[in-house]
C-alpha positions as CSV (number, residue, x, y, z in Angstrom):
1,X,68.5,42.4,-8.6
2,X,68.3,40.8,-5.2
3,X,64.8,42.2,-4.7
4,X,63.7,41.0,-8.1
5,X,65.0,37.5,-7.3
6,X,63.2,37.6,-4.0
7,X,60.0,38.6,-5.8
8,X,60.3,35.8,-8.3
9,X,61.0,33.3,-5.5
10,X,57.8,34.5,-3.7
11,X,55.8,34.2,-6.9
12,X,57.1,30.7,-7.3
13,X,56.3,29.7,-3.7
14,X,52.7,31.1,-4.1
15,X,52.3,29.3,-7.5
16,X,53.4,26.0,-6.0
17,X,51.0,26.5,-3.1
18,X,48.1,27.2,-5.5
19,X,49.0,24.1,-7.5
20,X,49.2,21.9,-4.4
21,X,45.9,23.2,-3.2
22,X,44.2,22.7,-6.6
23,X,45.1,19.0,-6.8
24,X,42.5,16.4,-6.0
25,X,41.5,13.9,-3.4
26,X,38.5,11.6,-3.6
27,X,35.8,10.1,-1.4
28,X,33.7,7.0,-2.3
29,X,30.0,7.2,-1.9
30,X,28.6,5.3,1.1
31,X,25.0,5.3,0.1
32,X,23.5,4.1,-3.2
33,X,22.1,6.5,-5.8
34,X,23.3,9.3,-8.0
35,X,25.3,12.3,-6.6
36,X,22.9,15.1,-5.6
37,X,19.9,13.1,-6.9
38,X,19.4,15.3,-9.9
39,X,19.6,12.5,-12.5
40,X,16.7,10.1,-12.1
41,X,16.7,8.8,-15.7
42,X,16.7,5.0,-16.3
43,X,19.9,3.4,-17.6
44,X,19.1,1.9,-21.0
45,X,20.8,1.7,-24.4
46,X,20.4,4.6,-26.8
47,X,17.3,3.8,-28.9
48,X,16.4,1.0,-26.5
49,X,14.8,2.7,-23.6
50,X,17.1,5.6,-22.8
51,X,15.3,9.0,-22.6
52,X,15.5,10.8,-26.0
53,X,16.6,14.0,-24.0
54,X,20.2,12.7,-24.1
55,X,22.5,13.9,-27.0
56,X,24.8,11.4,-28.7
57,X,28.4,12.6,-29.1
58,X,30.1,9.5,-30.4
59,X,29.7,6.7,-32.9
60,X,29.2,3.0,-32.1
61,X,31.2,0.0,-33.5
62,X,34.5,1.6,-32.5
63,X,36.9,-1.4,-33.0
64,X,39.8,0.9,-32.3
65,X,39.7,3.9,-29.9
66,X,38.1,7.1,-31.2
67,X,37.5,10.6,-30.0
68,X,34.0,12.0,-29.7
69,X,33.1,15.5,-31.0
70,X,34.3,18.5,-29.0
71,X,31.6,19.7,-26.6
72,X,31.1,22.8,-24.6
73,X,30.8,22.7,-20.8
74,X,27.4,24.4,-20.3
75,X,28.5,26.4,-17.2
76,X,31.6,28.0,-15.7
77,X,33.9,25.1,-14.5
78,X,37.4,24.8,-13.1
79,X,39.7,21.8,-13.6
80,X,42.6,21.7,-11.1
81,X,42.0,25.4,-10.3
82,X,41.9,26.7,-13.9
83,X,38.9,27.4,-16.1
84,X,38.0,25.0,-18.8
85,X,35.3,25.4,-21.4
86,X,35.3,22.4,-23.8
87,X,36.0,18.6,-23.6
88,X,36.0,15.5,-25.7
89,X,35.8,11.9,-24.8
90,X,37.5,8.7,-26.0
91,X,35.7,5.4,-26.6
92,X,38.3,4.0,-24.2
93,X,36.7,5.8,-21.3
94,X,38.7,9.0,-21.0
95,X,37.3,12.5,-20.9
96,X,39.9,15.3,-21.5
97,X,39.8,19.1,-21.4
98,X,42.9,19.1,-23.6
99,X,40.8,19.1,-26.8
100,X,43.9,19.5,-29.0
101,X,45.1,16.1,-28.0
102,X,45.4,13.9,-31.1
103,X,45.8,10.2,-30.2
104,X,43.0,8.7,-28.1
105,X,44.1,6.4,-25.2
106,X,44.3,2.7,-26.1
107,X,41.7,0.2,-24.9
108,X,44.3,-1.4,-22.7
109,X,44.1,0.2,-19.3
110,X,47.1,0.9,-17.0
111,X,48.0,2.8,-13.9
112,X,47.8,6.6,-13.6
113,X,49.6,8.8,-14.3
114,X,50.3,7.5,-17.8
115,X,52.0,9.1,-20.8
116,X,49.1,7.7,-23.0
117,X,46.6,9.9,-21.2
118,X,46.3,13.6,-22.1
119,X,46.7,16.3,-19.5
120,X,43.6,17.5,-17.7
121,X,41.7,14.1,-18.0
122,X,39.1,12.1,-16.1
123,X,39.4,8.3,-16.6
124,X,37.3,5.2,-16.5
125,X,40.0,3.6,-18.5
126,X,39.2,0.1,-19.7
127,X,35.9,0.8,-21.3
128,X,35.4,-0.2,-25.0
129,X,32.9,0.5,-27.7
130,X,32.9,-2.4,-30.3
131,X,29.1,-2.9,-30.4
132,X,26.2,-1.3,-32.1
133,X,24.7,0.0,-28.8
134,X,28.0,1.4,-27.5
135,X,27.4,5.2,-27.6
136,X,28.5,8.2,-25.5
137,X,25.7,10.7,-24.7
138,X,25.5,13.8,-22.6
139,X,22.8,15.8,-20.7
140,X,22.6,18.7,-18.2
141,X,20.5,18.4,-15.1
142,X,19.3,20.9,-12.5
143,X,19.2,24.7,-12.4
144,X,21.9,27.3,-12.1
145,X,24.0,27.6,-10.0
146,X,23.8,23.9,-9.1
147,X,23.7,22.1,-12.4
148,X,25.4,18.9,-13.3
149,X,26.6,17.9,-16.7
150,X,26.6,14.2,-17.3
151,X,28.7,12.3,-19.9
152,X,27.2,8.8,-20.1
153,X,28.9,5.7,-21.5
154,X,25.7,3.9,-22.5
155,X,25.7,0.1,-22.9
156,X,29.5,0.0,-23.1
157,X,31.7,-3.0,-23.0
158,X,34.6,-3.7,-20.6
159,X,37.6,-4.2,-22.9
160,X,38.3,-7.9,-23.3
161,X,34.8,-8.9,-22.1
162,X,31.7,-9.5,-24.1
163,X,29.4,-8.0,-21.4
164,X,27.8,-4.6,-20.9
165,X,28.5,-1.9,-18.3
166,X,27.2,1.7,-17.8
167,X,29.3,4.6,-16.4
168,X,29.2,8.4,-16.3
169,X,31.6,11.3,-15.7
170,X,29.8,14.2,-14.1
171,X,30.9,17.9,-13.8
172,X,29.2,19.9,-11.1
173,X,28.6,23.7,-11.3
174,X,29.9,26.0,-8.5
175,X,31.6,23.2,-6.4
176,X,33.8,22.2,-9.4
177,X,33.6,18.6,-8.2
178,X,33.9,15.7,-10.6
179,X,32.1,12.4,-10.1
180,X,32.7,9.1,-11.7
181,X,29.4,7.1,-11.4
182,X,29.2,3.3,-11.5
183,X,25.6,2.8,-12.8
184,X,24.9,-0.6,-14.2
185,X,26.9,-3.7,-14.7
186,X,26.8,-7.3,-16.1
187,X,30.6,-7.7,-16.2
188,X,31.3,-9.5,-13.0
189,X,35.0,-9.9,-13.8
190,X,35.7,-6.5,-15.3
191,X,38.0,-3.9,-13.8
192,X,39.0,-0.3,-14.6
193,X,41.6,2.4,-13.9
194,X,39.6,5.2,-12.3
195,X,41.0,8.6,-11.5
196,X,42.0,12.2,-12.5
197,X,45.2,12.9,-14.3
198,X,46.5,16.4,-14.0
199,X,49.6,15.8,-16.2
200,X,52.0,12.9,-17.0
201,X,53.4,13.0,-13.5
202,X,50.4,13.9,-11.3
203,X,47.2,11.9,-10.8
204,X,44.7,10.9,-8.2
205,X,43.5,7.3,-8.6
206,X,40.8,5.3,-6.8
207,X,42.3,2.7,-4.6
208,X,42.8,-0.6,-6.5
209,X,43.3,1.1,-9.9
210,X,43.8,-0.2,-12.5
211,X,41.7,-3.0,-11.2
212,X,38.7,-1.3,-9.6
213,X,35.7,-3.7,-9.9
214,X,32.3,-2.2,-10.5
215,X,29.8,-2.3,-7.6
216,X,26.5,-1.6,-9.4
217,X,24.3,-4.5,-10.3
218,X,22.0,-4.9,-13.4
219,X,19.3,-2.5,-12.0
220,X,18.4,0.0,-14.6
221,X,17.4,2.6,-12.0
222,X,19.8,4.8,-10.0
223,X,18.9,2.7,-6.8
224,X,22.1,0.6,-6.9
225,X,24.5,3.3,-8.3
226,X,27.9,4.0,-6.6
227,X,30.2,6.9,-7.2
228,X,33.6,8.5,-6.5
229,X,33.6,12.2,-5.7
230,X,36.8,14.0,-6.7
231,X,37.3,17.3,-4.8
232,X,39.8,20.0,-5.6
233,X,42.2,21.1,-2.9
234,X,44.1,19.6,0.0
235,X,42.3,16.9,2.0
236,X,41.4,18.1,5.5
237,X,43.2,16.2,8.3
238,X,40.2,15.4,10.5
239,X,36.8,15.2,8.9
240,X,34.0,12.8,10.0
241,X,31.2,12.8,7.5
242,X,27.8,11.6,8.6
243,X,26.1,9.1,6.3
244,X,23.0,7.9,8.2
245,X,21.6,6.9,11.5
246,X,21.5,3.1,11.6
247,X,18.8,2.7,14.3
248,X,15.8,0.8,13.0
249,X,12.9,2.9,11.6
250,X,10.5,1.2,14.0
251,X,11.4,0.1,17.6
252,X,9.3,-2.0,20.0
253,X,8.9,-0.2,23.3
254,X,9.2,-3.5,25.3
255,X,12.6,-4.1,23.8
256,X,14.2,-0.9,25.2
257,X,16.9,0.3,25.8
258,X,18.2,0.8,22.3
259,X,21.8,1.3,21.2
260,X,22.2,4.5,19.3
261,X,24.4,4.1,16.2
262,X,25.3,5.9,13.0
263,X,27.4,5.3,9.9
264,X,30.3,7.7,9.3
265,X,32.8,8.2,6.5
266,X,36.3,9.3,7.3
267,X,36.7,12.2,4.8
268,X,40.0,13.3,6.4
269,X,43.6,12.3,5.7
270,X,44.2,10.9,9.2
271,X,42.8,7.7,10.6
272,X,40.2,8.5,13.2
273,X,40.8,6.6,16.4
274,X,38.7,8.6,18.8
275,X,35.6,10.8,18.7
276,X,32.8,12.2,20.8
277,X,29.3,10.9,19.9
278,X,26.2,13.0,20.5
279,X,22.4,12.6,20.1
280,X,19.3,14.4,20.9
281,X,15.6,13.5,20.7
282,X,12.9,15.9,19.4
283,X,15.3,18.8,19.9
284,X,15.9,18.1,23.5
285,X,19.1,18.0,25.6
286,X,22.1,16.5,24.0
287,X,23.5,13.2,25.3
288,X,27.2,13.1,24.8
289,X,29.9,10.5,25.4
290,X,33.2,9.0,24.1
291,X,32.6,6.5,21.4
292,X,34.5,3.3,22.0
293,X,36.4,1.1,19.5
294,X,36.8,3.8,16.9
295,X,39.3,3.0,14.1
296,X,38.2,4.4,10.7
297,X,40.9,4.7,8.0
298,X,40.8,7.5,5.5
299,X,38.2,7.0,2.8
300,X,36.4,4.2,4.6
301,X,33.1,4.0,6.6
302,X,32.3,2.5,9.9
303,X,29.6,2.4,12.6
304,X,30.0,4.8,15.5
305,X,28.2,3.6,18.7
306,X,27.1,6.0,21.4
307,X,28.0,4.8,24.9
308,X,24.6,5.7,26.3
309,X,21.6,3.7,25.2
310,X,18.1,5.2,24.8
311,X,15.0,4.2,26.7
312,X,11.9,5.9,25.2
313,X,9.2,7.0,27.7
314,X,6.3,6.2,25.5
315,X,5.2,5.1,22.0
316,X,5.3,7.8,19.4
317,X,7.4,9.4,16.7
318,X,10.8,10.7,17.6
319,X,13.1,13.0,15.6
320,X,16.6,11.8,16.2
321,X,19.7,13.9,15.7
322,X,23.1,12.3,15.8
323,X,26.5,14.1,15.4
324,X,30.1,13.7,16.1
325,X,32.8,16.1,17.5
326,X,36.5,16.1,18.5
327,X,37.8,13.5,16.0
328,X,41.3,12.5,17.3
329,X,40.8,15.0,20.1
330,X,40.9,17.9,17.6
331,X,38.3,20.2,16.0
332,X,36.6,18.7,13.0
333,X,38.0,20.6,9.9
334,X,34.5,20.4,8.2
335,X,31.9,20.6,10.9
336,X,29.0,21.2,8.5
337,X,28.8,17.5,7.5
338,X,29.0,16.0,11.0
339,X,25.2,15.7,11.6
340,X,22.6,13.2,10.5
341,X,18.9,13.0,11.2
342,X,16.2,10.3,11.2
343,X,12.6,9.9,12.3
344,X,12.0,6.8,14.4
345,X,8.6,5.4,15.4
346,X,8.3,3.6,18.7
347,X,5.5,1.0,18.8
348,X,4.0,-1.5,21.2
349,X,3.9,-4.5,18.9
350,X,4.9,-5.8,15.4
351,X,3.6,-8.3,13.0
352,X,5.4,-11.3,11.5
353,X,6.7,-10.2,8.1
354,X,5.8,-12.3,5.1
355,X,8.4,-11.3,2.4
356,X,7.1,-11.1,-1.1
357,X,9.1,-12.3,-4.1
358,X,8.2,-11.1,-7.6
359,X,9.9,-13.2,-10.4
360,X,10.2,-11.9,-13.9
361,X,10.6,-14.8,-16.4
362,X,9.6,-16.2,-19.8
363,X,9.1,-19.6,-21.4
364,X,11.4,-18.4,-24.3
365,X,14.3,-17.6,-21.9
366,X,16.8,-20.5,-21.8
367,X,18.4,-19.5,-18.4
368,X,14.9,-19.1,-16.9
369,X,14.3,-22.8,-16.9
370,X,17.0,-23.8,-14.4
371,X,16.5,-20.7,-12.4
372,X,12.8,-21.5,-12.0
373,X,13.7,-25.0,-10.9
374,X,16.1,-23.8,-8.3
375,X,13.7,-21.2,-7.1
376,X,10.8,-23.7,-6.8
377,X,13.0,-26.1,-4.9
378,X,13.8,-23.4,-2.4
379,X,10.1,-22.4,-2.1
380,X,9.1,-26.0,-1.4
381,X,11.5,-26.1,1.6
382,X,9.6,-23.2,3.3
383,X,6.8,-23.4,5.8
384,X,3.5,-22.5,4.2
385,X,2.7,-18.8,4.7
386,X,6.3,-17.8,5.5
387,X,6.9,-16.3,2.1
388,X,4.8,-15.4,-0.9
389,X,5.7,-15.2,-4.6
390,X,4.3,-14.3,-7.9
391,X,5.5,-14.7,-11.5
392,X,5.3,-12.1,-14.3
393,X,5.8,-13.7,-17.7
394,X,7.8,-11.4,-20.0
395,X,7.6,-10.3,-23.7
396,X,11.2,-11.3,-24.5
397,X,13.6,-12.9,-25.5
398,X,12.4,-13.7,-28.9
399,X,8.6,-13.8,-29.3
400,X,8.2,-13.8,-25.5
401,X,5.8,-15.7,-23.3
402,X,2.2,-15.9,-24.6
403,X,0.9,-15.2,-21.0
404,X,2.7,-11.9,-21.0
405,X,0.4,-9.0,-20.2
406,X,0.8,-5.3,-20.5
407,X,0.4,-5.1,-16.7
408,X,3.4,-7.4,-16.3
409,X,5.2,-5.0,-18.6
410,X,4.6,-2.1,-16.3
411,X,6.1,-4.1,-13.4
412,X,9.2,-4.6,-15.6
413,X,9.4,-0.8,-16.1
414,X,8.7,-0.1,-12.5
415,X,11.6,-2.1,-11.3
416,X,13.9,-1.1,-14.2
417,X,14.4,-4.8,-15.3
418,X,16.2,-5.4,-18.6
419,X,17.2,-9.1,-18.2
420,X,15.6,-12.3,-17.1
421,X,15.4,-14.4,-15.0
422,X,15.0,-11.6,-12.4
423,X,13.6,-11.4,-8.9
424,X,12.6,-8.6,-6.6
425,X,12.3,-9.3,-2.9
426,X,10.1,-6.8,-1.0
427,X,11.2,-4.2,-3.5
428,X,14.6,-4.1,-1.8
429,X,16.6,-6.8,-3.6
430,X,17.1,-7.0,-7.4
431,X,18.9,-10.0,-8.8
432,X,19.0,-13.4,-10.6
433,X,16.0,-15.5,-9.6
434,X,18.1,-18.6,-9.4
435,X,20.6,-17.1,-7.0
436,X,18.2,-16.5,-4.1
437,X,19.5,-18.3,-0.9
438,X,17.9,-19.2,2.4
439,X,20.1,-16.7,4.2
440,X,18.9,-14.0,1.9
441,X,15.3,-14.9,2.6
442,X,16.0,-15.0,6.3
443,X,17.4,-11.5,6.2
444,X,14.1,-10.2,4.7
445,X,12.1,-12.3,7.1
446,X,14.0,-10.7,10.0
447,X,12.8,-7.2,9.1
448,X,9.8,-6.2,11.4
449,X,6.4,-5.6,9.8
450,X,4.0,-3.1,11.1
451,X,0.9,-4.1,9.1
452,X,-1.1,-7.3,9.4
453,X,-3.2,-8.5,6.5
454,X,-5.6,-11.4,6.1
455,X,-8.8,-12.3,4.2
456,X,-10.6,-14.6,1.9
457,X,-11.7,-15.0,-1.7
458,X,-14.1,-17.2,-3.6
459,X,-14.7,-17.8,-7.3
460,X,-18.2,-17.6,-8.7
461,X,-18.1,-18.6,-12.4
462,X,-15.5,-16.2,-13.9
463,X,-15.8,-13.7,-11.1
464,X,-13.2,-13.5,-8.2
465,X,-14.6,-12.0,-5.1
466,X,-12.3,-10.8,-2.3
467,X,-12.7,-9.6,1.2
468,X,-9.7,-8.8,3.4
469,X,-8.5,-6.6,6.3
470,X,-5.5,-4.3,6.6
471,X,-4.5,-3.9,10.3
472,X,-2.0,-1.0,10.9
473,X,0.1,-1.5,14.0
474,X,1.5,2.1,13.6
475,X,0.1,5.3,12.4
476,X,1.5,6.8,9.2
477,X,0.6,9.6,6.8
478,X,2.5,8.1,3.9
479,X,0.7,7.5,0.7
480,X,1.0,3.8,0.2
481,X,-0.3,1.5,-2.6
482,X,-2.4,-1.6,-2.2
483,X,-1.6,-4.1,-4.9
484,X,-3.9,-7.1,-5.7
485,X,-3.0,-9.8,-8.1
486,X,-5.1,-12.8,-9.3
487,X,-2.8,-15.7,-10.2
488,X,-3.1,-19.2,-11.5
489,X,-1.3,-21.8,-9.4
490,X,-0.2,-24.0,-12.3
491,X,-0.3,-23.4,-16.0
492,X,0.9,-25.5,-19.0
493,X,-0.4,-23.9,-22.2
494,X,2.2,-21.2,-22.3
495,X,5.1,-23.7,-22.9
496,X,7.4,-22.4,-25.6
497,X,11.1,-22.9,-26.4
498,X,13.0,-23.2,-23.1
499,X,12.0,-26.7,-22.1
500,X,9.7,-25.8,-19.3
501,X,6.3,-27.5,-19.4
502,X,4.7,-26.4,-16.1
503,X,4.6,-22.9,-14.6
504,X,3.7,-21.8,-11.1
505,X,2.0,-18.7,-9.6
506,X,1.5,-17.0,-13.0
507,X,0.0,-13.5,-12.7
508,X,-3.3,-13.3,-14.6
509,X,-4.7,-9.9,-13.6
510,X,-3.8,-6.9,-11.4
511,X,-6.9,-5.5,-9.7
512,X,-8.1,-3.0,-10.5
513,X,-5.0,-2.5,-12.7
514,X,-1.2,-2.0,-12.6
515,X,-1.7,1.2,-10.6
516,X,-3.2,-0.5,-7.6
517,X,-5.3,1.4,-5.0
518,X,-3.9,4.4,-3.1
519,X,-4.1,4.3,0.7
520,X,-3.7,7.8,2.1
521,X,-2.4,7.2,5.6
522,X,-3.2,4.7,8.2
523,X,-4.1,5.0,11.9
524,X,-2.9,2.5,14.5
525,X,-5.6,0.1,15.4
526,X,-8.1,1.3,12.8
527,X,-8.6,-1.7,10.5
528,X,-9.1,-1.0,6.8
529,X,-11.5,-3.4,5.2
530,X,-11.4,-3.9,1.4
531,X,-14.1,-5.7,-0.7
532,X,-13.1,-6.2,-4.3
533,X,-14.1,-8.3,-7.3
534,X,-13.0,-8.9,-10.8
535,X,-14.7,-10.7,-13.7
536,X,-12.7,-12.3,-16.4
537,X,-14.5,-11.5,-19.7
538,X,-15.0,-13.8,-22.7
539,X,-13.5,-17.2,-23.2
540,X,-10.0,-18.7,-22.9
541,X,-7.6,-17.6,-25.6
542,X,-3.9,-18.4,-26.1
543,X,-2.0,-15.6,-27.7
544,X,0.4,-16.8,-30.4
545,X,3.2,-14.7,-28.7
546,X,3.7,-11.7,-26.6
547,X,3.5,-9.2,-29.5
548,X,-0.3,-9.4,-29.2
549,X,-1.0,-9.9,-25.5
550,X,-4.4,-10.9,-24.2
551,X,-7.1,-8.2,-24.4
552,X,-8.8,-8.5,-21.0
553,X,-11.9,-6.7,-22.2
554,X,-12.8,-9.6,-24.5
555,X,-10.9,-12.7,-23.5
556,X,-8.7,-14.3,-20.7
557,X,-5.9,-16.9,-20.3
558,X,-7.2,-18.7,-17.2
559,X,-6.8,-22.4,-17.8
560,X,-8.8,-23.5,-14.7
561,X,-10.9,-21.2,-12.6
562,X,-10.7,-23.7,-9.7
563,X,-6.9,-23.2,-9.6
564,X,-6.8,-19.4,-8.9
565,X,-5.2,-17.6,-6.0
566,X,-5.1,-14.0,-4.8
567,X,-2.1,-12.1,-3.5
568,X,-2.2,-8.7,-1.8
569,X,0.7,-6.5,-0.8
570,X,1.3,-2.9,0.5
571,X,4.0,-1.0,-1.2
572,X,5.6,2.5,-0.8
573,X,6.1,3.6,-4.4
574,X,8.6,6.3,-3.3
575,X,11.1,3.7,-2.1
576,X,9.5,0.5,-3.7
577,X,9.7,-1.1,-0.2
578,X,6.9,-3.7,0.4
579,X,5.7,-3.5,4.0
580,X,3.6,-6.7,4.0
581,X,2.1,-9.3,1.8
582,X,-0.7,-11.9,2.2
583,X,-2.1,-14.7,0.2
584,X,-5.9,-14.8,0.7
585,X,-7.5,-18.0,1.8
586,X,-10.0,-19.6,-0.6
587,X,-13.5,-20.1,0.8
588,X,-15.9,-22.5,-1.0
589,X,-18.9,-20.9,0.7
590,X,-18.8,-17.3,-0.3
591,X,-17.1,-15.0,2.0
592,X,-17.8,-16.9,5.1
593,X,-14.6,-17.7,6.9
594,X,-13.6,-21.4,6.7
595,X,-13.5,-23.2,10.1
596,X,-10.3,-22.6,12.0
597,X,-10.3,-24.2,15.5
598,X,-9.7,-21.9,18.4
599,X,-6.3,-22.8,19.9
600,X,-5.6,-21.5,23.4
601,X,-2.0,-20.7,24.5
602,X,-1.2,-20.2,28.2
603,X,0.2,-19.0,30.4
604,X,0.7,-15.6,28.7
605,X,3.0,-14.0,29.6
606,X,5.1,-17.1,30.0
607,X,8.2,-17.9,32.0
608,X,9.4,-21.5,31.5
609,X,6.8,-23.0,29.1
610,X,3.6,-22.4,27.2
611,X,0.8,-24.8,26.7
612,X,-1.4,-25.1,23.7
613,X,-5.0,-26.4,23.8
614,X,-5.6,-28.6,20.8
615,X,-8.8,-30.3,22.1
616,X,-10.9,-29.0,19.2
617,X,-8.5,-30.5,16.6
618,X,-9.0,-34.1,15.7
619,X,-5.6,-34.7,14.2
620,X,-2.5,-36.6,15.4
621,X,0.3,-34.1,14.8
622,X,0.9,-30.4,14.9
623,X,4.0,-28.7,13.7
624,X,5.2,-25.4,15.1
625,X,7.9,-22.8,14.8
626,X,8.5,-19.7,17.0
627,X,9.8,-16.4,15.7
628,X,10.8,-13.4,17.8
629,X,9.6,-9.8,17.2
630,X,12.2,-9.3,14.5
631,X,10.9,-12.3,12.6
632,X,13.9,-14.5,13.3
633,X,13.2,-18.2,13.9
634,X,14.2,-19.3,17.5
635,X,12.5,-22.7,18.0
636,X,10.6,-25.4,16.1
637,X,9.2,-28.9,16.5
638,X,6.3,-31.2,16.4
639,X,3.6,-31.9,19.0
640,X,2.0,-35.4,19.4
641,X,-1.7,-34.7,19.8
642,X,-2.5,-38.3,20.5
643,X,-0.8,-38.4,23.9
644,X,-1.9,-35.1,25.3
645,X,-4.4,-32.5,24.3
646,X,-2.4,-29.9,26.2
647,X,1.2,-30.2,25.0
648,X,3.8,-27.9,26.5
649,X,6.6,-26.1,24.8
650,X,9.7,-24.9,26.7
651,X,10.5,-21.2,26.7
652,X,13.4,-21.4,29.1
653,X,16.0,-20.6,26.4
654,X,14.0,-17.6,25.1
655,X,15.0,-14.0,26.1
656,X,12.3,-11.8,27.5
657,X,10.2,-10.2,24.7
658,X,7.4,-10.7,22.2
659,X,7.1,-14.0,20.2
660,X,4.9,-15.5,17.6
661,X,4.1,-19.2,17.6
662,X,3.0,-20.4,14.1
663,X,1.3,-23.8,14.1
664,X,-0.1,-26.1,11.5
665,X,-1.8,-29.4,11.1
666,X,-2.7,-31.2,7.9
667,X,-5.9,-29.2,7.6
668,X,-5.4,-26.0,9.7
669,X,-2.8,-23.4,10.6
670,X,-2.7,-20.3,12.8
671,X,-0.5,-17.9,14.7
672,X,-0.6,-17.2,18.5
673,X,1.2,-14.2,20.0
674,X,2.8,-14.5,23.5
675,X,5.2,-12.7,25.8
676,X,8.1,-14.1,27.7
677,X,9.0,-12.5,31.1
678,X,11.6,-13.4,33.7
């Protein structure tokens, strides 16, 4: 009997150990996107843009909580260490593998564990489905043995709010991980209880539950998605997880040495207070040292700085490898995720970036009117040539803007926009057009550019002729896209219902079309010249509304051919990043360049001052502002040209490096490049 008791005791100990090991811990994502990158579908309502490859498993208009149908997990999957084969989902945001459970959880969220939640459940508790578009759908992505099964709450409500939000619960084959994905959100004040409930006494919740706020914006693409990764088993004690190397993609050789940094998540249970940082270049000898100031709490991310800076020996492309070791003076429990990689290009010089703002708007959109006013006020405060912008008129709400074009519609789809007013800045910011701030603009201006562009256009009847140069300051084999847009500076005939009577920088035609022109690689110093033209056909026509947009083969919507402009920009379609933009200068004499006086700047390099030679300019005042190589403004002022034709500008406060002096008079403007040395 004693031996039997001992045996049962051992079985009990082993069982408890297995249960403890099978419970969950979670890690938040530290980069945007979907887990694993398998799901690239856009996030739209069912029947309103969502791919038809998804399968609906619930009904809309659920004023009280309801269960979905019971669905099979399409691959072998373990929950908390035990196999599960089927699940169902409540309209209140709970997926359970306990398919025999009768009462769906209420719409009122609470903390986990909770007696109202069935055993073996995954929760985004606080969702609700009172509307006609509120439907749960599912779909499987990938190939065995690495598939993901997604359960998607499409166009759902946050309970108690009349706004939409999109979330998913994801099961992953082989790893048995569960992800809760925050995908799209217009509920700025919503919050949820997010976690996994094993039973009524055991749960793992995201910090802040039941009041976890969504982080995703209104972007309908996965680009802004955030997720929580739930992992079975005991959390390792010491585990630094490499996210990314945070050194700039492009570095200016003259600004060396460079601080080597990388972003790391603490995936272990212990706070990390010390670690060894290591990096190597192009597979060379490792440079190791003790990182200072390390203090990373469990589940959070921070920058780790290597104590030894890097001074490149020459311009070129460098493969950078960065890894950590010895967290808290111990062996990393999961060494496989310690290392991150990045390709960095070292260059001799950079160009001043001209950020490009694309605004999606409509004359039938009530909120667009004040947003456009706020945006215009901000643009009028900028120095000419510092920023470029273009407006795409949209086909909704209601009958839409009569100056909507199908090409503008492709831009909406390209950026995944589903609400206006909307703005995109350099393909890297997506938000409300009326909420752009000067600080936001400055942050984009501060990003170095490695392409210069400039050129001219003239209008001959209804034909727009263009001639411009693309000057690469670095070599790249990327496939980039050249986009060209003809726009009208001011229009009035498209006024509709929102009170706006004047519209600015309205896109009329993309040249040659919405696909742009592919540029297959660029070589440093080899200027690419482009000569293009477009003829507007027929006569002016005002479409009644956006349901029958202008047919460019027979008509146009140009109100005045003397009021046209041309915008060009280079974009990476893989990332949507815009590398540079330029507004072409209008020439009244064909493609001959208009007169721009030659302004000398000396000494160059400079120490304490630079002098500008304005003797060829018969004007009283010149304004100037100086930006550094990162595009950050460092000085500005006015020069009195009546007192001296060689005014000096102090450079004593400027650090050594490359600078650009942008000057303008009433009739002319230009940019001079100079170096400061000490």
